[in-house]
GUKOL-701514 format. One record per residue: x, y, z of N, C-alpha, C in turn; residue in one letter. Coordinates in steps of 0.05 Angstrom, whole numbers, plus 32768, in hexadecimal, padded with zeros to 4 digits. Atoms other than C-alpha are relative to their C-alpha. Layout:
GUKOL-701514
XYZXYZXYZA;...
//
This chain:
GUKOL-701514
801A8003800F82427FE580967FFB7FE27FFAM;8007801B8008821D7FA58085800F7FF87FE6T;7FF18009801782437F7B80527FEF80047FE7A;800F7FFB801882307F8880097FEB7FEB7FFAP;801480158006820B7F4580047FE780048010T;80177FFB7FEF81DC7F6080397FF5801C7FFDQ;800A7FE5800481CE7FA5801D7FE180008001L;801E8001800181857F9080127FF37FFE801BH;800C80027FE5817C7F83805C7FFF801B800EA;80017FE57FF581887FCD806A7FE5800D7FF9L;80177FF08007814C7FFB806E800780167FECG;7FFB7FEB801481438033803C80118017800BA;7FF07FEA7FF5815E8069806A801C7FF78007L;7FE5800A7FFC8199803D807C800F7FFE7FE6E;7FF28000801A81A9803380338008801C7FF7Q;7FFA7FE4800781A5807E80278017800A8010A;7FEA7FF77FEF81D3808A8062801B7FF57FF6A;7FE8800C800B820580598045800A800E7FE7A;7FF97FF180198203807E8002800D801B8008V;7FF57FE67FF8820E80C18024801C7FFF800CR;7FE680037FF4824980A7804B80157FF57FEDK;7FEE800B801382688089800D80077FE38005G;7FFB801C7FFA8264804280297FF67FEE7FE9E;800A800F8017823E802B7FEB7FF880157FEBV;80097FEE80158231804C7FA87FE47FF97FF6G;801B8006800B81EC80527F8880007FEA7FEBP;7FFF80158014820280267F4E80037FE5800DV;7FFD80197FF282197FEF7F7C7FE67FF8800EE;801980057FF281D97FF57FA47FEA7FF77FEDL;80148008801381AD7FF17F6780067FE57FF4V;7FF9801A800B81D47FB77F497FFA7FEA8014R;800680147FEC81CD7F917F8A7FE27FF98000H;801C80057FFF81827F997F8A7FF57FF47FE6H;8008800D801A817B7F897F4080087FE28000L;7FF9801D7FFE81A17F487F4D7FEC7FF18011D;8014800D7FEF816F7F397F847FE67FFC7FF1R;80188002801181357F477F5480037FE87FEDV;7FFB8016801381547F177F227FFE7FE5800FE;800080197FF0815B7EE27F597FE47FF88008R;801A80077FF381147EE67F767FE780067FF0Y;80197FF6800B80E37F087F487FF17FEC7FF0D;800E8013800F80D37ECF7F1A7FEE7FEE8011E;800F80127FEE80BC7EA57F557FE9800F800ER;80137FF37FEE80977EDB7F7C7FEF80167FF2F;80117FEE8010807B7F0A7F467FFD801C800BG;80017FE47FF6808D7F4E7F647FFD80147FEAA;7FFF7FEC801580987F727F227FF07FF87FE7F;800B8003801B80727F7B7EE1801680067FECV;7FEB7FF7801180AC7FA07EC1801880088011T;7FE77FF87FF380F47FA67ED8801080127FECV;7FF27FEC8011811D7FE17EBD801D80038009T;7FE47FFF7FF681677FD17ECB801080167FF3P;7FEF7FEB800D818480007E977FF9801C800BD;80087FE67FF5815C803C7EAF80098003801DA;7FF87FFF7FE4816B802A7EF8801E80058002A;7FE37FFD7FFE81B680257EEC8008801C7FF6L;7FFB7FE5800A81B580667EC47FFA80148016A;80077FEE7FEA819180887EFE80157FFE8017G;7FEC80047FEB81C3806A7F2F801B800E7FF9A;7FE77FF3800981FE80837F057FFE801E8003A;80047FE37FFC81E080C97F0680028007801DA;7FFF7FFB7FE381D780C47F51801C7FFF800BA;7FE480037FF8821F80AE7F58800F801A7FFCQ;7FF37FE78005823580EF7F397FF680168013E;800D7FEB7FF0820581187F6380067FFE801ER;7FFE80047FE3821580FA7FA780168010800DR;7FEC7FEE7FF5825081297FAF7FF3801A800BV;800E7FE97FF6821C815F7FBC7FFB7FFC801ED;800380037FE38216816E80067FE47FFA800AG;801B80017FF681CB8174800E7FF07FEC7FEFD;800E8015800F81AA81337FF77FE67FF8800EL;801980087FF48162811C800380047FE78011P;7FFD80167FED815780E8803A80017FE57FF3P;8000801A800E814B80AF8008801180007FE7L;7FF07FFE8018817F80C37FD580107FE67FFBF;7FF180178008819B80887FAE7FF27FE58006G;800E80187FF7816880567FC97FF07FF37FEAV;8011800D8014814A80227F9A7FE37FFE800AP;801C80037FFA80FE80207F977FF27FF57FE8T;80108009801780C6800C7F687FE5800D8000A;80197FF28003808580297F4E7FEA7FEC7FF8V;801780128006804280057F4D7FF780047FE3K;80057FFF801D802D7FF47F067FE4800C7FF9D;80187FF080057FEC801C7F0D8007801D7FFAL;7FF97FE480008013805D7F0B801380057FE8V;7FF17FFA8018802F807C7ECB801D80078005D;7FE47FF98000807A807E7EC1800980047FE3T;7FF97FF9801B809480A17E8380157FED7FF5A;7FED8011800E80B780737E5280037FE4800BG;7FFF801B7FF480AA80357E7C7FE57FF27FFCV;8019800F8003807680007E6C7FF080018019R;80137FFE7FEA803A800C7E997FE77FF27FF8T;80158010800B80067FD67E917FE680028010T;801780007FEE7FD57FE47ECA7FF77FE48006Y;8006801C7FFB7FD87F987ED37FEE7FF37FECG;8014800A80147FB17F8C7E93800E7FFA7FE5S;7FF78007801B7FBF7F697E517FF880157FECK;80097FEB80127F987FA17E31801380177FFEA;7FEC7FEA80007FD27FD07E42801C7FF48002F;7FE6800F7FFE800B7F9D7E3C8017800F7FF3A;7FEA7FF2800E80327FCB7E0D7FFE801E8005S;80047FE47FFB801D800E7E2B8019800D800CH;7FE97FF17FF5805680407E367FF8801D8002V;80097FE47FFC804180837E54801580147FF7P;7FEE7FEB8008805F80C47E3C800880128017E;7FFB7FED7FEA805C80E87E7F7FFF7FF0801AA;8001800C7FE5806980D67EC87FE88009800FD;80127FF77FEB803580D77EFE801080138013A;7FF27FEE7FEE8045810E7F30800F7FF18016Y;7FF3800F7FEB805680DA7F64801A7FF47FF7S;7FE7800B800B808B80BB7F36801480167FFEV;7FEE7FE9800080A981007F2C800B8006801BT;7FF77FFA7FE580AC810B7F7780147FEB800AR;7FED80157FF880CE80C87F82801C80057FF3L;7FE67FFB800E810380DA7F4E800D8019800DR;7FF57FE97FF3810C811F7F6D800C7FFB801CE;7FF680077FE6811680FE7FB0801A7FEF7FFFA;7FE7800F8003815280D97F937FFE7FE28001G;8003801D8001813480947F9380037FF67FE3T;7FFA800C801A814380657F597FED7FE87FFBI;801480158004810A803B7F3D800D7FE97FF0S;7FF78018800E811A7FF37F287FEB7FF67FEDL;80158009801280D87FEC7F037FE48003800BG;801C7FFE7FFA808D7FE27F097FF77FE6800EK;800880187FEF806F7FB47F3F7FE47FF67FF8T;80178010800880397F817F357FE6800A800EN;801A7FF77FF67FEF7F937F3E7FEA7FF17FF1T;8017800C800F7FAB7F757F2C7FF780147FEBP;800A7FF080167F897F8F7EEE7FF18019800AE;800B7FE67FF97F797FD97EF87FFE8004801FF;80017FFE7FE37F847FCE7F437FE57FF8800CG;801B80067FF87F3E7FB17F497FFD7FED8017C;800380167FED7F4D7F787F79801280028018C;7FF080007FE77F687F6C7FBF80147FEA8000C;7FEA801380047F977F367FA4800F800A7FE7Y;7FF17FF780177FCD7F3E7F6F80057FE97FEDT;7FFD801480157FC87F147F307FF6800E7FE6D;80087FF580197FC37F277EE780097FEF7FE9N;7FF8801080187FCC7F0C7EA08019800B7FF3D;7FE77FF6800B800B7F347E9480187FF2800DV;7FEA800B7FF180387F187ECA7FF97FE88011T;800880157FEE800F7EE97EF67FFF800A801CG;80057FF77FE580087EEA7F4180198009800FP;7FEB7FF97FEC80317F0C7F777FFC7FEC8017A;800180167FEC80427ED57FA9800B800A801BR;7FF97FF77FE580487EDF7FF4801C7FF68007N;7FE580087FFA80917EDF800980027FEC8018P;7FFF80127FE980817EBA804A7FF67FE47FF9W;800A801A800A805D7E8280247FF680047FE3D;80077FFA801C805B7E847FD77FE57FF47FF8P;801A800B8006801B7E5A7FD87FEA80148006A;80137FEC7FF87FF87E977FF4800280197FEFL;80007FE7800E7FE37ED77FD2800F80168010S;7FF37FE97FF3800B7F167FE17FED80178005A;80137FEB7FFC7FCB7F3E7FE5800180147FE9G;80017FEC80167FBA7F7A7FBA7FF280198009G;7FF58003801B7FB77FA47F97801D80077FFES;7FE37FF980017FFE7FBA7FAA80107FE78008S;7FF380187FF880137F717FB0801D7FFE7FF6G;7FE58001800B80507F777F83801380128010G;7FF07FEE7FEF806A7FB37FAB80077FF3801BA;7FFC800C7FE680617F8D7FEC80147FE97FFEA;7FED8016800480867F507FD1801D800B7FFDV;7FE67FF4800580BF7F7C7FB9800E800A8019A;7FF57FF67FE780C87F9C7FFD80067FEA8013V;7FFC80167FED80C07F5D802680187FEF7FF9A;7FE98010800980F47F387FFD801A800F7FFEL;7FE87FF0800281257F727FFD800880057FE3G;7FFA7FF8801B81207F7D7FB28003801E7FFEL;7FFC7FE37FFB81187FC67FC57FF98004801EV;80067FFC7FE481177FE3800C7FE6800E8006P;80197FF17FFC80D9800D80027FF380037FE5V;800E7FFF801A80A480127FCB7FE880118000A;80187FF28005806E803D7FAF7FE97FED7FFEH;801880118001802780217FB67FE880137FFEA;80187FF080007FDF80387FB27FEA7FF0800ES;8015800C7FEF7F9F802A7FD97FE5800C7FF9D;801B7FF680067F5780307FC07FEA7FF28011G;8013800F7FEE7F367FFD7FEF800F7FEF8014G;7FF080107FEE7F6F7FE28018801A7FF77FF3G;7FEB800B80117FA47FD87FE2801D8004800AS;7FE67FFE7FF27FDF7FEF800E7FFF7FEE8019I;8001800E7FE67FC77FD280507FFD7FE27FFDR;8004801C80047FB17F8E8035801B7FF17FFBI;7FE6800E80047FF57F798017801480058016P;7FEF7FFB7FE980187F9A80527FFA7FEB8016A;800880137FEB7FF17F6D8081800A7FE47FF9S;7FF9801C80067FFD7F2B805C801E7FFC7FFAV;7FE38002800580467F3B804C8011800A8017C;7FF17FF87FE880597F568091800E801B7FFEG;7FF37FE5800580677F9F807D7FF18016800FL;800D7FE77FF780587FE480987FF7800F7FE7F;800A7FF18017802C800880667FEE80178009G;80107FE97FFA800C804D80677FED80067FE9I;80147FF480127FCB805F80447FFE801D8009K;80017FE47FF77FD280AB80477FE4800B7FFEP;80197FF280027F9A80DC804E7FFA80077FE3S;80087FF6801A7F7380EF8011800C801B7FFBR;7FF47FE780077F9881267FEE801D8004800AG;7FE47FFD7FF67FDB8119801180147FFD7FE9R;7FEF800580177FFB80FE7FD17FF080057FE6V;800E7FFA80187FE781197F8D7FFC7FE77FEES;8006801680127FC680E77F5E800380097FE3S;7FFE7FF5801B7FD381147F2180187FF67FF0G;80137FEE800E7FD981237EEA7FE87FF27FF4P;8015800F800F7FAC80EC7ED07FEE7FF08012A;8012800E7FEE7F7C80DC7F077FE87FF57FF1G;8016800C800F7F4580AC7EF07FE87FFA8011I;801780087FEF7F1880A37F2C7FED80178005E;80157FEC7FFC7ED880C67F3D7FF78000801DV;800B80047FE57ED080B17F86801380078017N;7FED7FF87FEB7F0F80C87FAB80097FEA8012G;7FF880177FEF7F1E80827FC6801E7FFB8000L;7FE4800980037F6580777FAD801480158008S;7FE97FEF7FF97FA580947FCA80197FF07FFBV;7FE6800D80037FEF80857FC080108004801AQ;7FF07FFE7FE8802080767FF880167FEB8001G;7FE880117FFE805B804D80127FFB7FE5800CP;7FFD801A7FF3806A80058023801D7FFD8008L;7FE580027FF680A77FF6804E80017FEA8015A;7FFE80137FEA80C27FC580807FFF800F801BR;80007FF17FE780CA7FFC80B57FF1801A7FFEG;80107FE87FFF80A4803980CB800F80187FF6V;7FF07FE8800980DC806C80C0800380017FE2R;7FFD8001801E80E7805580787FE680087FF3D;801A7FF8800C809C805B80697FFB801D8003A;80057FE37FFC809980A08088801280117FEDA;7FEE7FF1801380D580B7805E7FF57FFF7FE4A;800B8001801B80B4809E801E7FE780117FFEL;80187FEE8001807380C180318009801D7FFEL;7FF67FE58003809B8101803A800780067FE2D;7FF97FFC801C80B580F77FF37FE880037FEEA;801880018011807080EA7FD67FEC80178005L;80167FEF7FF78046811C7FFD8001801C7FF4A;80037FE58009802D815F7FE57FEE80027FE8G;80137FFC80167FF781797FB6800D800B7FE8P;7FF97FF3801A7FFE818E7F6E7FE980127FF8E;80157FEE80097FD981C67F4D7FEA7FF17FF1Q;8016800D800D7F9481B07F387FF57FE7800EG;800980187FF17F8E81767F6A7FE58006800CD;801B7FFB7FF47F45816D7F8180007FFE801EP;7FFF80037FE27F5A815B7FC9801C80098009H;7FE77FF77FF47F90817C7FF480007FFA801EW;7FFD80047FE37FA58161803880118017800BA;7FF17FEA7FF57FBF81988066801D7FF78005P;7FE480087FFC800C8198806980088000801DP;7FF580007FE68035818B80A6800A801D8007L;7FF57FE57FF8804C81C980CE801C80037FF5P;7FE57FFB800A808C81E980B480157FF38011P;7FEA800D7FF280CA81C280C67FFB7FE48008G;8007801C7FF980A5818180D37FFF7FEE7FE7E;80038014801580A8814280A97FF37FE7800DT;800B80197FF5808680FF80B080167FEF800DF;7FE9800E7FF380CB80E180BE8006800B801CL;7FFB7FF57FE580D4811180F87FEC7FF58014S;8014800B7FEE809380F6811680067FE38007H;7FF8801C7FFA80AF80AF811280157FFF8016A;7FEB7FFE7FEC80E480C781437FF6800F8019E;800C7FF37FE980B380E681757FEE7FEE8010R;8014800E7FF0808A80CB81AE7FE480097FF9S;801C7FF78006803F80CB819E7FF2800B8018P;800F7FF87FE8802E80DB81E67FEC7FEA8008G;801580147FF87FF580B682097FE780057FF0R;80167FFE80137FBE80A981D77FE77FF1800AL;801A800E7FFC7F75809581DB7FFA7FF17FE6R;8003801180187F69805B81AB7FE67FF08002I;8018801180027F25803E819880067FE77FF0G;7FFC8019800F7F217FF7817F7FE67FF27FFAR;8017801180067EEE7FCB815C800A7FEA7FEDY;7FF9801780117EF17F8881387FE87FF37FF3A;8017800A800F7EAD7F8081197FFE80117FE6R;80017FF080197EAE7F9480CF7FE4800A7FFBP;801A7FF580067E777FBE80B37FF07FED7FEEA;800E801280127E667F8A807E7FF37FEA8010A;800F80147FF27E327F59809580097FE47FF7E;7FFA801C80077E407F0E8098801E7FF97FFFG;7FE3800580017E8C7F14809F80097FF7801CV;7FF5800A7FE77EAD7EEA80D5801E80048000T;7FE37FFA7FFF7EF27F0180EB800F7FE7800BV;7FF080187FF87F267EC980F0800B8004801CD;7FF67FFD7FE47F3B7EBB8138801D80098001P;7FE57FF77FFF7F847EC681268002801E7FFAV;80017FE380047F747F0C810B7FF7800E801AC;80087FF57FE67F507F18814D80177FFF8014M;7FE980037FED7F8D7EFF8173801580167FFAA;7FED7FEB80077FB97F31814D7FF6801B800AA;800D7FE77FF77F887F69815E80028002801FW;7FFE80007FE37F877F5681A8801D80048008E;7FE47FFD7FFB7FD37F5181A78008801E7FFEH;7FFA7FE480047FD87F98818B7FF480118016A;800E7FF17FEB7FA67FB181BF80117FFF801AS;7FF080037FE77FD17F9581F8801B80107FFER;7FE87FF1800480107FB481DA7FFB801E8004L;80077FE47FFD7FEE7FF881D67FFB8007801DL;80067FFA7FE47FD57FF4821D801B7FFF8010E;7FE680027FF2801B7FDE8234801280197FFCG;7FF17FE780068037801E82147FF28018800DL;800D7FEB7FF180078047823F7FE8800D7FF2G;80177FF5800E7FD08055820C7FE67FF6800CH;801B80087FF87F868052821D7FF37FF37FE8I;800D801080157F64801C81F37FE47FF98008V;801C80047FF97F18801A81F27FF17FF37FE9E;8012800B80147EE57FF081CD7FEC80147FF7D;80147FED800C7EB88018819E7FEF7FF07FEDI;8011800D80157E7E80058170800D80047FE5P;7FF87FFC801C7E8E7FFB81277FF3801A7FF6T;800B7FE580077E878042810C7FF280017FE4P;800C8001801A7E6B802B80C87FE87FED8001F;8016801380037E29800A80B580047FEF7FE8G;7FFD801380167E207FD180847FFA800D7FE4P;80077FF3801A7E058001804E801880097FF1E;7FE97FF5800F7E4B8019803D800A7FEC7FEBI;7FF6801380147E5A7FD880187FF480057FE5S;800D7FFB80197E277FE87FE3800A801A7FF3G;7FF57FE7800B7E41802F7FDC801B7FFC7FF3H;7FE58005800A7E8880177FD37FFF7FF07FE6F;8002801080187E757FE27FA07FF880117FE8V;80097FEF80167E5080157F76801680127FF6T;7FEB7FEE80087E8980477F7780187FF17FF4A;7FE98010800B7EBE80117F6A7FFA7FF67FE4W;80078009801B7E987FF67F2F800280157FEBG;7FFD7FEA80137E95803A7F0E801E80077FFCV;7FE37FFA80027EDF80467F1E800E7FEC7FEDQ;7FF3801480117EF180057EF97FFF80087FE3S;80037FF7801C7EDC80287EB9801380177FF9L;7FEF7FE980047F12805D7EC080147FFC7FE9G;7FEE800580167F3F803B7E8D7FF07FFC7FE6H;800E8003801A7F2480467E4680107FEC7FEFA;7FF48015800F7F31800A7E197FFA80037FE2L;80058001801C7F3980047DCE7FEB7FEB7FFAD;8015801380087F037FDE7DA8800B7FE48000A;7FF8801C7FFE7F077F947DB680127FF98017G;7FED80067FEB7F367F9B7DF07FF37FF6801AA;800E80087FE87F017F8D7E2580037FE28004E;7FFE801D7FFD7F077F427E16801B7FF8800AE;7FE680077FF57F507F457E2C80008002801FL;80017FFC7FE37F3A7F567E737FF97FE6800FL;800680177FEF7F357F247EAC7FE380008008R;801C80027FFA7EF17F0A7EC27FF680148015P;80097FEF7FEA7EED7F327F038000801D7FF7V;80007FE4800A7F027F737EE07FE880057FEDT;80187FFD80127ECD7F687EAA7FE780028010R;80187FFF7FEF7E9A7F5B7EE17FFD801C800DA;80027FE67FF47EAB7F9C7F047FF780157FEBW;80077FEC80147EA77FC37EC37FE47FFD7FF5R;801C800580087E667FA37EAE7FED800C8015E;80107FF47FEB7E497FB67EF18001801E7FFFF;7FFD7FE380007E657FFC7EEC7FF0800D7FEAG;800F7FF580167E4480077EA97FE280018006R;801C80007FFA7E017FF77EC77FF880138016G;80057FED7FEB7E07802B7EFE7FF6801B7FF4V;800A7FE7800B7DDC80687EEF800D8017800FS;7FF67FE87FF37DF180AF7EFF7FF38004801BG;800E7FFD7FE77DBC80B07F35800B7FED8015E;7FF580137FED7DD880717F55801C80078009Q;7FE57FF87FF97E1F808A7F537FFF80188014L;80027FE97FEE7E0B80CC7F737FF77FF8801BA;800A800A7FE67DE580A77FA980177FF1800FA;7FEA800F7FF37E22807A7FB780148013800BA;7FEC7FED7FF67E5280B57FBD7FF580108017I;800C7FF27FEA7E2180DA7FE97FFF7FEE8019T;800080137FE97E19809B8014801B7FFD800CG;7FE580027FF57E648094801B800880198010M;7FFA7FE87FF17E6B80DC80307FF28001801BH;800F80007FE77E3480D68064800C7FEB8014R;7FF480157FEF7E538095807F801B8009800BA;7FE67FF67FF87E9780B580817FFE80158016A;80047FEB7FEC7E7F80F280A77FF87FF4801BR;8009800D7FE77E5B80C580DA80177FF2800EH;7FEB800F7FF47E98809980E480158012800CA;7FEC7FED7FF67EC880D480ED7FF6800D801AV;800B7FF57FE77E9980F481207FFF7FEC8016R;800380157FEC7E8E80B28144801A7FF9800EA;7FE680077FF57ED980A8814F801180198006T;7FF07FE77FFD7EED80F18158800D8003801CS;7FF47FFE7FE57EFC80E681A280197FEF8003G;7FE980127FFE7F3580B681918016800A7FEDY;7FE97FF980107F7B80C3817780057FEC7FEAD;7FFD801580157F7B808181507FEB7FEB8006A;801380177FFE7F4E80458143800F7FE77FF7V;7FF3801A80067F677FFD81447FEC7FEC7FF6L;80108016800A7F497FC6811980137FEA7FF6T;7FF1801380117F617F8580FA8003800D7FE4P;7FFD7FF7801C7F7D7F9580B57FEE7FEF7FEET;800F801280107F5C7F5880977FEE7FEE8011L;801280127FF17F237F2A80AB80087FE37FFFA;7FF6801B80027F477EEB8095801E80007FFDT;7FE3800380047F8E7ED08091800780027FE2L;7FF88000801C7FB67ED580517FF67FE67FF2P;800F8015800D7F947EA9801D80117FF47FE9Q;7FF3800B80187FAD7E787FE87FF7800E7FE7P;80087FF4801A7FAD7E907FA07FE67FF67FF6H;8019800D800A7F747E607F917FE7800D800CE;80177FF47FF37F477E857FC27FF480167FEFF;80097FEA80117F437EBE7F907FFD7FF87FE2F;8003800A801C7F397E927F527FEA800F7FF1D;80137FF180107F157EB77F1A7FF27FEF7FEBE;800C801180157EFE7E7B7EF17FE27FFB8004S;801C80057FFB7EBA7E767F127FF0801A7FFEG;80117FE980007E837EA97F20800F8018800CD;7FF27FE97FF57EA47EEE7F287FF4800A801AP;800C7FF77FE77E727EFE7F5F800A7FF08018L;7FF4800F7FEA7E8D7EC57F89801B800B8007D;7FE67FF47FFB7ED27EE27F817FFE801A800FN;80037FE67FF37EBA7F277F957FF77FFD801DL;800980057FE47E977F0B7FD380177FF78011R;7FE980097FF17ED77EE97FE8801380188006R;7FEF7FE87FFC7EFE7F2A7FDE7FF480118016Q;800D7FEE7FEC7ECB7F51800780037FF6801CS;7FFD800B7FE57ECF7F218042801D80038009A;7FE47FFF7FFA7F1B7F21803F8008801C800AF;7FF67FE57FFC7F237F6D803F7FEB8012800DS;80177FF17FF67EE67F838067800680198010A;7FFA7FE97FEE7F0B7FB48095800C80187FF1F;7FEF7FEB800B7F327FDD80637FF180167FF0T;800B7FEC80127F05800080307FF18017800ES;800E7FE97FF57EDC802A8061801280198004P;7FEF7FE97FFB7F198056806E800A800D7FE6Y;7FFD7FF380197F21806380247FE980137FFCN;80177FEE80027EDB80818029800480198011M;7FFD7FE97FEF7EED80AE8064801880117FF8T;7FE87FF280077F3180C18047801480038016G;7FEE7FFE7FE97F5280B8808B801A7FF07FFAQ;7FE8801180037F9A809F808F7FFD7FE78010P;8001801A7FF37FA3805780A3801A7FF17FFAA;7FE7800F80047FDF802980AD7FFB7FE38007V;7FFE801B7FF77FEC7FDF80B1801A7FFD8010N;7FE980047FEF801B7FCC80EA80057FE28003V;7FFA801D7FFF803D7F8780E780097FF7801CP;7FF980067FE5803B7F7381307FFC7FE28007L;8008801B7FF880247F2A812D80067FED7FE9Y;7FFC8016801380397EEA810A7FF37FE7800BW;800D80187FF680137EA8810E80157FEE800DT;7FED800F7FF080347E7B8142800C7FE87FF1P;7FF78018800D80387E3C8117800E80057FE5Q;7FF67FFD801B80437E5380CF801180197FFCS;7FF07FE8800380647E9780DB7FF780137FEBG;800B7FEE801480357EBD80AD7FF7801A800EI;80077FE67FF3802C7F0880BC7FE280057FFFP;801C7FF77FFD7FE87F2280D38000801C800BV;7FFE7FE47FF87FE37F6D80D67FE8800B800FG;80167FF17FF57FB87F9E80FC8001801C7FF4V;80027FE5800C7FA17FE280E57FFB80158015S;80057FE87FF07FA4802581077FF680167FEEL;800C7FEB80107F78805D80EC8003801A800FV;7FFC7FE67FF37F8880A680FB7FEA80137FFCG;80137FEA80057F6180E581008005800B7FE3R;7FFC7FF6801B7F56810880BD801A80117FFEP;7FE87FF280067F98812080A080167FFE8015A;7FED80027FEA7FBF810880DD80117FE77FFDD;7FED801680027FF280D780C2801680028015E;7FEA7FFC7FED802480F580F37FFD7FF08019A;8005800F7FE7800480D6813180027FE27FFAT;7FFE801D80067FFE8092810F801D7FF87FFDL;7FE4800680048047809480FB800F7FFF801BI;7FF380007FE6805E80A781417FF77FE78011A;800A80177FF1803280718160800B7FE67FF5L;7FF58018800D8049803C812E801D7FFC8006S;7FE380017FF98092804D813B80047FF7801DA;7FFF80087FE48085804581857FFB7FE28003Q;8005801D800080678000817980177FF07FF4L;7FE9800E800C80A17FED814C80177FFE8014E;7FEA80007FED80D3800081827FFA7FEC8017E;800880127FEA80AC7FDA81B87FFE7FE37FF8A;8005801B8009809E7F9D818E800B7FFD7FE4H;7FF47FFF801B80D07F9D81537FFA7FE77FF0P;80078016801180C07F72811880157FFB7FEAW;7FEC8003801580FE7F7A80EC800E7FE58000H;7FF2801A7FFF811F7F3A81057FF07FEA7FF2D;80108014800D80E57F1480E780097FFB7FE3R;7FF98000801C81037F2380A3801B7FF17FFAY;7FE6800D800481447EFC80AE7FFF7FEB7FEBA;800280168014812B7EC180857FFC800C7FE4R;80057FF6801B81117EEB804B8017800F7FF5L;7FEA7FEF8009814E7F188048801B7FF28000L;7FE7800E7FFF81837EE2804C800B7FFE7FE3S;
//
């Protein structure tokens, strides 16, 4: 087995295998990762709250249980939970000073599932206030910094989770995605991330959104690890408003990571729906590179028109503005919020019921059109982002909030449409800039409720063009 000083370089499934074989104990594994958090977190801003006592207690309990013969695939593996999701007895700030001392009394269903899967949380990862932004910065902890270049943003809103995984603070992490929040940080941090289908992972018991945009899912360095975490998270709970159809009996998402996808028909486009957005040539190069890889693997790759019209931007903005009001604040607490959050909430308060109904209807119509337009393809390939990873200053909030929002929209122009359709989508880290070595991801979008094909295809790409060696510098 890899020497103890390199435990963090193992993937999640490799760490779990070492626990099952008795090569390492859960306590040793957790201590190793907590030491790494202590070494790197202050510089890179992965965590809002670290919970060493709870993590070590969980590891000690796992140490006793590991004598059981039948253990879950990720048993004993350290992980972390995004700070937008409630964890009982653990400070959960939603990235906001207004909730800096908030401690929930009950777990989110996803947190319960992670615990039942035998994973051990080291704490809560960094997120922008209420998850409103595609970068990660807040007034509780500060920014999440890109592990490949700390001068750059780690993306958002799951930026802290992405930093934690890329640096080996945990091998796999919980994340969420309402407009690209898994795929964006996965792209800029060089990770594989899955935005699951709507209804694949329960958002209960305290869902706050009215538009069905947000889902929870995994971030990992490798496809198999992400598939295993999705298996742990997936499944509806009673009362959920959306239910994705389950896999056939005996199948798991991990099993699909070990299967050939067959020969697929893949559509591709690189013109975002939003008007006036120019795609960076390096993002185009990453998209072309992925296209050639797919063709080399025997898949049919065809150019298709952008399946969305420019009107979807307005629909999304209206729905997102209303969603930003989901957190009720005590009197006077609004002034504790950051400028962009206040701008979103002020806009949301001005949306009439008629306007919200029109926006949701517009999203549904656009989603139906897009799904029909691409129904002849097994997957759709796009750039994940329209620009390269950006410096923290690019998202500065000291000026006009509308300028900030325009910069965000141009940066993340490809991601939010698939939160409207509810289709699964992944970021695949296949390309790094030649000079600076910064990752530039591409996105694959699947048929409705078909994460399985995306996982099989992504695993095939990983085998043909492996990216794990890129992490040697970060994991040293």
